[in-house]
C-alpha positions as CSV (number, residue, x, y, z in Angstrom):
1,M,-15.1,-4.4,-13.5
2,K,-13.4,-6.6,-10.9
3,T,-12.6,-4.9,-7.6
4,L,-9.4,-5.9,-6.0
5,T,-9.2,-5.9,-2.2
6,P,-5.6,-6.1,-0.9
7,C,-5.1,-8.2,2.2
8,L,-2.4,-6.4,4.1
9,P,-1.0,-7.4,7.5
10,E,-1.9,-5.3,10.5
11,P,0.9,-3.0,11.8
12,T,2.6,-4.2,15.0
13,T,3.7,-2.6,18.2
14,N,6.7,-4.9,18.4
15,P,10.3,-3.9,17.7
16,P,11.3,-4.1,14.0
17,D,12.0,-7.6,12.7
18,P,14.5,-7.7,9.9
19,A,12.7,-10.8,8.5
20,A,9.6,-8.7,8.1
21,A,11.3,-6.0,6.1
22,G,9.4,-5.1,3.1
23,S,6.0,-6.0,4.6
24,G,4.8,-2.5,3.6
25,F,4.3,-1.2,7.2
26,L,6.5,0.4,9.7
27,P,6.1,-0.7,13.3
28,V,3.7,1.5,15.3
29,R,5.6,2.8,18.3
30,D,3.2,5.4,19.6
31,R,-0.6,5.2,19.0
32,T,-0.8,9.0,19.4
33,S,1.6,9.6,16.5
34,T,0.1,11.6,13.6
35,A,2.5,10.2,11.0
36,P,0.7,8.5,8.2
37,P,1.3,4.8,7.6
38,L,4.0,3.8,5.1
39,I,2.8,1.3,2.5
40,Q,5.0,-0.1,-0.2
41,S,3.7,0.3,-3.7
42,R,4.5,-3.4,-4.4
43,D,2.0,-4.3,-1.7
44,L,-0.7,-2.3,-3.4
45,L,0.1,-3.5,-6.9
46,Q,0.7,-7.2,-5.9
47,G,2.8,-7.9,-9.0
48,H,0.3,-6.2,-11.4
49,G,1.1,-3.1,-13.4
50,L,-2.3,-1.7,-12.9
51,V,-4.9,-1.8,-10.0
52,H,-8.2,-0.1,-9.6
53,I,-8.9,1.8,-6.3
54,V,-12.4,2.8,-5.2
55,H,-12.4,6.0,-3.2
56,Q,-15.8,7.6,-2.2
57,G,-17.6,5.8,-5.0
58,A,-15.2,6.8,-7.7
59,V,-12.8,4.3,-9.4
60,Y,-9.2,5.4,-9.8
61,R,-6.4,3.7,-11.8
62,L,-3.0,3.2,-10.1
63,Q,-0.4,2.1,-12.7
64,T,3.4,1.9,-13.1
65,T,5.3,3.3,-16.0
66,R,8.2,1.7,-17.9
67,Q,10.4,4.0,-15.9
68,G,9.0,2.7,-12.6
69,K,7.0,5.8,-11.7
70,L,3.4,5.7,-10.5
71,I,0.4,7.3,-12.2
72,L,-2.9,7.8,-10.4
73,T,-5.8,8.8,-12.7
74,K,-9.6,9.0,-12.3
């Protein structure tokens, strides 16, 4: 099975740039913040309807439905 490794841009500490909208990341304003990063599903899927995610040695499937919902299965 082929493992996909997404290449995502690093979050920035700069003010938001409208041209960068949709990059999948929110600007990091405070490094002590406990808010989780926001990643767009399109950045994970990269135009595919299905991707495999390896987590702690187990392979999970992340797929989209015809209705645009996400399903994560082991």
